[in-house]
C-alpha positions in Angstrom: -0.1 0.2 -0.2 2.5 2.0 0.3 3.9 2.0 -2.9 0.2 2.9 -4.1 0.6 6.0 -1.4 3.8 7.3 -3.1 2.7 6.2 -6.5 0.0 8.4 -6.6 1.6 11.0 -4.6 4.8 10.8 -7.5 1.4 11.9 -9.9 0.6 14.7 -7.5 3.1 16.3 -7.2 3.9 15.6 -10.8 0.6 17.0 -12.4 0.9 20.3 -9.6 4.4 20.5 -11.4 3.7 20.1 -14.5 0.2 22.6 -14.2 2.4 25.8 -12.0 4.8 25.4 -14.8 2.2 25.6 -17.6 1.0 28.5 -16.0 4.4 30.2 -15.3 4.8 30.0 -19.1 1.6 31.2 -19.5 2.0 34.2 -17.2 5.8 34.8 -19.4 3.6 34.5 -22.9 1.6 37.5 -21.3 4.2 39.5 -20.5 6.1 39.5 -22.8 2.9 40.4 -25.5 2.7 42.9 -23.3 5.8 44.4 -23.6 6.0 43.7 -26.9 2.3 45.7 -27.2 4.0 48.6 -25.0 7.1 48.9 -27.7 4.4 49.3 -30.7 2.5 51.3 -28.6 6.4 53.6 -27.6 7.1 52.8 -31.9 4.1 54.5 -32.8 3.4 57.9 -30.4 7.2 58.4 -31.7 5.6 58.3 -35.4 3.5 60.2 -35.0 5.7 63.1 -32.8 7.8 63.1 -36.0 5.8 63.6 -38.4 4.3 66.1 -36.0 7.0 68.1 -36.2 8.0 67.6 -40.4 4.5 69.2 -40.6 5.2 72.2 -38.5 7.9 72.5 -40.3 6.3 72.9 -43.8 4.0 74.6 -42.1 5.7 77.4 -41.1 7.9 77.8 -43.9 4.9 77.8 -46.3 3.4 80.1 -44.0 7.2 82.2 -44.2 7.2 82.1 -48.4 2.9 83.1 -48.6 4.1 86.2 -46.0 7.4 87.5 -47.8 5.8 86.8 -51.4 2.6 88.8 -49.9 5.1 91.9 -48.9 6.7 91.7 -52.1 3.6 92.4 -54.1 2.3 94.5 -52.4 5.7 96.7 -51.7 4.7 97.1 -55.5 1.4 99.0 -55.2 3.0 102.0 -55.8 4.6 102.2 -58.6 2.9 100.6 -60.9 -0.8 102.4 -59.3 0.3 105.7 -59.0 -0.9 109.1 -57.3 -1.9 109.6 -61.2 -3.9 106.2 -61.9 -5.7 106.8 -58.7 -6.8 110.7 -59.2 -7.7 109.4 -62.9 -9.4 106.4 -62.3 -11.5 106.3 -59.4 -13.4 103.5 -57.8 -16.4 104.4 -57.6 -19.2 103.6 -55.0 -21.2 101.1 -56.6 -18.0 99.1 -56.7 -16.7 99.6 -52.9 -20.1 98.2 -52.3 -20.1 95.5 -53.5 -17.1 94.0 -53.0 -17.8 95.2 -49.2 -20.8 92.8 -50.0 -18.5 90.0 -50.9 -16.2 89.9 -48.1 -19.1 90.6 -46.0 -21.1 87.9 -47.2 -23.6 90.4 -47.0 -26.5 91.3 -49.2 -26.1 93.9 -52.1 -28.8 96.3 -50.1 -26.9 95.6 -46.6 -24.2 98.1 -47.4 -25.4 100.9 -47.5 -23.7 104.3 -49.9 -22.3 106.7 -47.9 -24.7 109.7 -47.5 -25.4 111.6 -50.1 -24.2 109.8 -53.3 -25.2 107.4 -55.7 -23.0 104.1 -57.2 -21.6 105.6 -59.9 -21.1 108.4 -57.8 -17.0 108.7 -57.6 -15.6 106.6 -54.0 -12.7 108.0 -51.6 -10.8 104.5 -52.2 -7.8 104.2 -54.5 -7.1 101.2 -56.8 -3.8 101.2 -54.7 -5.9 100.9 -51.4 -8.1 98.7 -53.2 -5.5 96.3 -54.4 -3.3 96.6 -51.4 -6.3 95.0 -49.5 -6.5 92.4 -52.7 -3.2 91.5 -52.1 -4.2 90.8 -48.3 -6.7 89.0 -48.6 -5.3 86.5 -51.5 -2.6 86.5 -49.0 -4.4 84.8 -46.4 -6.9 82.7 -48.3 -3.0 81.0 -50.1 -1.6 81.5 -45.5 -5.7 79.2 -45.2 -5.1 76.9 -48.5 -1.6 75.5 -47.5 -2.5 75.5 -43.9 -5.4 73.5 -44.8 -3.5 71.2 -47.7 -0.6 70.5 -44.5 -3.1 69.5 -41.8 -5.0 67.4 -44.6 -1.4 65.5 -45.1 -0.5 64.9 -41.7 -3.9 63.4 -41.1 -3.5 61.4 -43.8 -0.3 59.9 -42.3 -1.8 59.9 -38.9 -4.0 57.2 -40.2 -0.8 55.3 -41.1 1.4 55.5 -37.5 -0.8 53.1 -36.3 0.6 50.1 -39.3 2.9 47.5 -38.2 
């Protein structure tokens, strides 16, 4: 009977040991998987950060280029639209109202003419002043367009950071 008891005890101890080893193996596998996932997450964060830094540098360079170009064009206005041009070719009140309505996104009736002036009267706004406003507006529009394009590119690249 002692032999039987010893055999059963050895079998039980062997099964318990095998179970414990299996548990430890599984715990090791879980830890390895967790470590792998953490390393992958760090990689995703690093790639996302690199994309963001590159986009910021590119956006700043694009912005600087647009600002420089807009300033350069604005400096040319007085040589192209001289005081003589401003005097000889006045803008009409109606033109100024149309421009302002378009710029403000309003109906023309919401932009009144100056008191006592009709739409076909000469406006106090000069061609040079109008050119400065239009140049600044187009510069701002190009800057917004460049930022939107940069943002779209950044977003597309960010979407791909999760790929292995």
